[in-house]
N, C-alpha and C positions, 0 to 999 in steps of 0.2 A: 617746727618741732614734731607735729603730727606725722609728717612724711618721714622724718628720721625714725619715729617709732615704728612705722611700717617697714622701714629698711632693716632695723635691728630687732623688731618684735615689740609689740605693745607691752608696756609695763616694764620694759628693760631699757637699759642704756648701754652704750658701748663698754662701760665699765663692767657690765655683767659678763662679758666675754673676755675676762682678764687673761685666761690661759692662752687664748688665740693671740692676744697682744703680746703675751710673754714669749710665745713661740717665735713670733716675728722679731721681737727684740733680741732674743738669743741668736737668731740667725744673723742679724745686723751686727751685733757686738762681736761675734766670733769671726765674721767676715773681715772686720777691721783688724782684730787682734791676731788673726792667723795670716794676715796679708793676702786675703783672697783665696785661701786654700779650702775654706768651708764649702763654698759654692763651685769649686772645681768639679767638672763633670765626673772625673774619676772618683773623687771623694763621695759625691752624692750616690753614685752607683754602688760603691762599697758600703755606704751607710745602710742601704736597703738590703744588700746581700747579708750583712752582718747582724742586722737587728729585726728583720722581718718576722722571724720565728717568735720573738717576744711580742710583737704587735698582733700576731695570730693568736697567741695565748690570751692577750688582753681582750680580744673579741669575746671569748668564752668566759673569761674571769669577770667581766662587767655584768654579765647575766647572773652569774653565781652570787656576786655581791649585791646586786639589786634584789635578788630573792632572799637576802639576809643570811647568806652562808659565806664560807671561805673554802678554798681548795688548796691544800698544801702539797698535793701529790703530783701536780702537773709536770714538774721536772722529771720525777721518777717514771711517770707514765710515758713521757716522751722518750726517755732513754730505753725503757722496756720495749716499746713498739719499735724504736730504731734498731735495736739489736736483733729483734725477731725478723724484721724486714731484711736486714743485712744477711742474717743467717739463711733466710729463705732463698736468697739469690746465690749465696756462696756454697751452701750445703745441699739444698734441695733443687737447685737449678731452676728456680722460678724466673720467668721473664720479668723485666722491671715493672711493667704495668700490672701484672698479676700480684707482684709483691706489694705494690701500693694499695690495691684493693684489699689484700690480706691484712695489711697494716690498719686500714680503716675499720675492718671487721673486728680486729683485736681491740682497737681503741673503743669501739662501741660496746664490746663485751665487758671491758674494764669499767666503762662508765655505768653500764647496767648493774654491775656488781656493787659499785659504790653508791649508785642511786638507790638501790634496794635497801641498803642499810640506813641511808639518810631518810628516805621517804616512807618506808614501811616499818622498819624496826625503830625508827626515830632516834637513832644515835646521832648526836650533833655532828655536822659536817666537818668541824674542826678535828674531831677525834677520828672519824672515818678516814679522812684524807691524810691525817698524820700517820695512821696505820698503813694506809696505801703507800705513802712515801717510803716507809721502811720495807714493806712487802715487795714493791715493784723495783726498788733499788737493789734489793737482794736478788730478785729474779733476774735482773739485768746482769748482775755479776755471775750468776750461775750459768745462764744460757751462753754468755760470751766468754766464760772462763777468765773473767777479768782482763781480757785482752781486746785489742782493736780488731774489727772485722771490716775489711775494705769492701767497697761496692763498685759495680761496673761503671764505666764512663757514661753509658747511656742513662743510667739512673742519676748520675751526678748532675745532669742537666736540669733536674727538678729544682735543685737548690743553688746551683752555680751557673746555670745556663742563661742565655739571653734570647730575646725575640729574634728569630731568624731574619736576615736581611735579604733583599731581592732588588732586581731592577738595576738601572745604571748608577754609577757612583757619583753622587753630588757632594760628597764630603759629609753626608749625614746618614743616619740609619733610616732607610726608607720605611721599614716596618714600624719604627717608633713614630715617625712623622704621620703615617697613616692612622695609627692608633690615637695620636693626639688630635688629628682632624676629626675622627669619629667622635671623640669625647667632647670636643667643642660643639659640634653639630647637635649632639645629644643634650648638652646643657641649654643651648638656645631653644631646642624643641620643647624641653621640659618646661621652661619658663613660659614659652608661648602657649603651650597646652594648658598650663595652670591658669593663665589669664583667661583663656577661652572658656574653661570650665567654670571659673568664678562668674564670668559674664552670663553664661548659660543658666547658672543656678541663681542669678540675680543677687549674688553676694557682692561684698565690697571689693572693687578692683583697684589695686594701688596705682598711683600715677605711673605713666610710662617711664619717667626718669628713674623711678625706684627699681623697676625691672631691669632697665638698662644698666644701672650701677651695680646691682646685685649680680646679674649675669656677667657683666663686664669684668668684675673682680675675679670670679671663678674662671672665666676664659683666660684672663691674663696669667693666673696661677698655672692653669693647664698648659699654656703656651711656654711659660718659663720652664716648667718641669719637662715638657717635651724637648725643648732645646737642650737642657742639661743632659738628658738621657741619650739624645741623638748625636751629641758631639763628643762622646767619650772616645777612648782609644779604639783603634781599628779592631773590629771583631766584637766590640761590646755594643750594647743598646740597653733598652729597659730590661731589667732582670725578669726572668719568668716568675720568680717568687714574688716580685712586686705586683705582677698581674694577678697572681693567685690571691695576694693580700687585698688588692683592689676589689676583686670579685666578691670575696668573703665579706668585706666591709659593706658593700652595697646590699648583699643578701641579708646580713644580720641587722643592718640599719633598717631595712624594710620590715623584717620580722619583728623587731622590738617596737617599731612605731605604728605599723599598719596591720598587724594581725591580732586576732583574739588572744592567741597564746602569749604574745608579747605584752599585751595589756594585763593579762593574768599574772605574769611574772612581777610586774610593778605592784599589782594589788596584793599579792602574797607577801612581797617584801615590805610593803607599806603597813599592812595590818592583816596578818594571816587569819585571825579569827573572823574579822569582818568579811574577808574574801570567801572563807568557807561558808559563812551564813548566806552569802549572795549566790552560792551555787558553784563556786570555783573549787576544783579538786586540787587542793594544796599538795597532796601526795603525787599526783600526776605531774604537776608543775615542777616540784622538787626533783622528781625522778629524771625528767627529761633535761632539766638544767644541768644536773650533775653528769648525765650521760653525754650531753652535748660538749661539756668541758673536756671530757676525756677524748672525744673524737677530734677536737681541735688540738689537744695536746699530741695526739697521734700525728696529725698533719704537721705540727711544728717540729716534732721529732724527726719525721721523714725528710722534711725540708733541710734541717740542720745536718743530717747524715749526708744528704746530697751535696750540701755546701762544703762540708769538711772532707768528703770522699771516703769516710769510714765511720763506723759506729764504735765508740769507745766507752770504757767503764765510767768515765767522769762526765759524760754527756748529761745535760739537764740539771747540773748542780746549781742551785740558786735561781733557777728560772722562775719558780713560783713567786719569789720575792720581787723580781723585776716586773712580772705581770701585775701583781697586786699594786706595786708602786705606780705603774702606768695608769691603772684604773683610778686610784685615789688622787693622783695628781690631776687627772682629767675631771675631777669634781664629783666622783661618786661618794655617797654617804656611808659611813661606817655601819650605821644601823639598818641599812637596806632601804629599798624603795626609791632610790634616786640614782641616776646614771644614764649615760648614753654611749652608744658605740663610737660616735664622732668624738666625744670628749675623751674616751679611752685612747683612741688613736692619737689625738693631739697630745695627751699626757705621755704616751709612749715615745712620740717624736721629741718631746721636750727632754725626756731623760736620755734618749739616744744622742741627741745633739749636744747635750751637756757632756756626756762621756766622750763623744767624738771631738768636740771642740777643745776640751781641756787636754785631751791626748795630743792634739795637733799643736797645742801651746807648750807641750813638754812637761805638763804637770804629772807628778808621780801618781801611780794608780791608787795608792792608799789615800792620798789626799782627794782624789776624784771620788772615792767612796764616801768620804766625809761630806763633801759638797753635795752629792746626790741625796744623802740622808737629810741634810738640812733643807734642801729644796722640797723634799717630800713632806717634811714636818711643817714648813711654812705654808705650803700649798693647802694642806688639809686644815691647818689652823685658820687660814684666811677664809676658807669656805665656811667653817664653823662660826667664825666671828660674824661674817656677813649675814648668816641666817639668824644668829642670836640678836642682831640689830634690826631684824625685820626686813632686810634687803634680800632680794632674790639671789640665789646662788647661780653659778654658771650653768649647772645642769638643770636646776629648776626653771631657769629662764628659757633654756632651749626647749624643754618639754612643753611649757605653756605655749611657746610659739608654734610647735608642731600641732598641738591640739587645736589652736585657732585656725591653722591652715586646713586641717581636716574638716572643721566645722564650716569653713567658707567654701570649700570645694565640693562638698557633697551634702546630701540631706542629713538631717539630724538623726543619728542612730544611737540609741542608748546602749552602750556596751556594758554598762554596769561596773566598769573598772576605772580606778584612778590612774592617770598617767604618771603621777609622781607623788611621793609622800608630802611634798610641798603643797599639793592641791587638796589636801585633806586636813581635817582636824586631827592633831597629834594624839588627843585622848580618845577620840571616837570617830570612826569612819562610817558614814551612813551610805549604804549601797542599796539601790532598789532591788 
């Protein structure tokens, strides 16, 4: 039993990771009900092409929600940046790479504008972003004259392109196989390096079989994903947008778990007053959280424009709701202070697979919306019920595991910040 706790995290059971189990169950159920269509390489590739922009939004939205805010403007900001980028290439003859840089700058400026009102004027983020939703939706209509603006083929590769192939034809995408091999080697190295660091610091080193099982599961998942992406139709491989999503997930996972700023986000969301008393600049945290969200909205908008081949007046409609749903299904707390990047990606995949699987089964779109709404409600209710019964939530369990790993692999460093609201007293947080 102790070894199982090392595998899943002390203080947690496999039940604490219900959303991961739910994701696996959904895949298995739809694989049978759709007669194998769910895990067809073409369907998996299309799934990432069609939903990656929502997962990118979820990366920023989880930080906003952890900090205790909400952002209703992300869809409009994505559409606003998308039309500016499209117009910059169509009217101003920007090369595609310069248009992307320009779009990132515009997204940062929009985020700075909204962050200013939230952090320094102290207008609630709900009101600021609701106003932003209206402002930037109208700006999109004005700049684009309520019409679609096409983008060049070179730019479309950002959202609809694939990793280039090379070498002899073995029936697989060689580029995807190489990327998969690099990922497997990285997973093995990371586990080996963690064991070496634990041993060097004279910390508890889990049994070899725990490392083998943990790494083996990740390696098997990587191999399966590599096979699916590498065996698609001729000319396809892993989508470029999936690589962008993977890189962003790694970066934001590191930021939220291993940086001072990431810990400060949790502290501000868990108890803002206590965080301020401990020396954390809540204004700075809130400003950069809102600014970061708009930058990711800009990336999502540019990716979608590349995928669709044009920027249209209806782009971004309802995206904020999909991103928020992904974060809450992934286990984030409505009150703030709880959430992870990994959980949000899992939540987004659950919602994407539900939509995709039900569509493959021929379910009408209006019924799909009802089912997705019920899943969101049940997922949040389950997490609230678990915490009310004194059991760790999915996200609370993950955060405690990350904290223990940090303590075991390095010297004790007092960051002065809680990792999660679950790790603090709900009435009073004592920070040194």
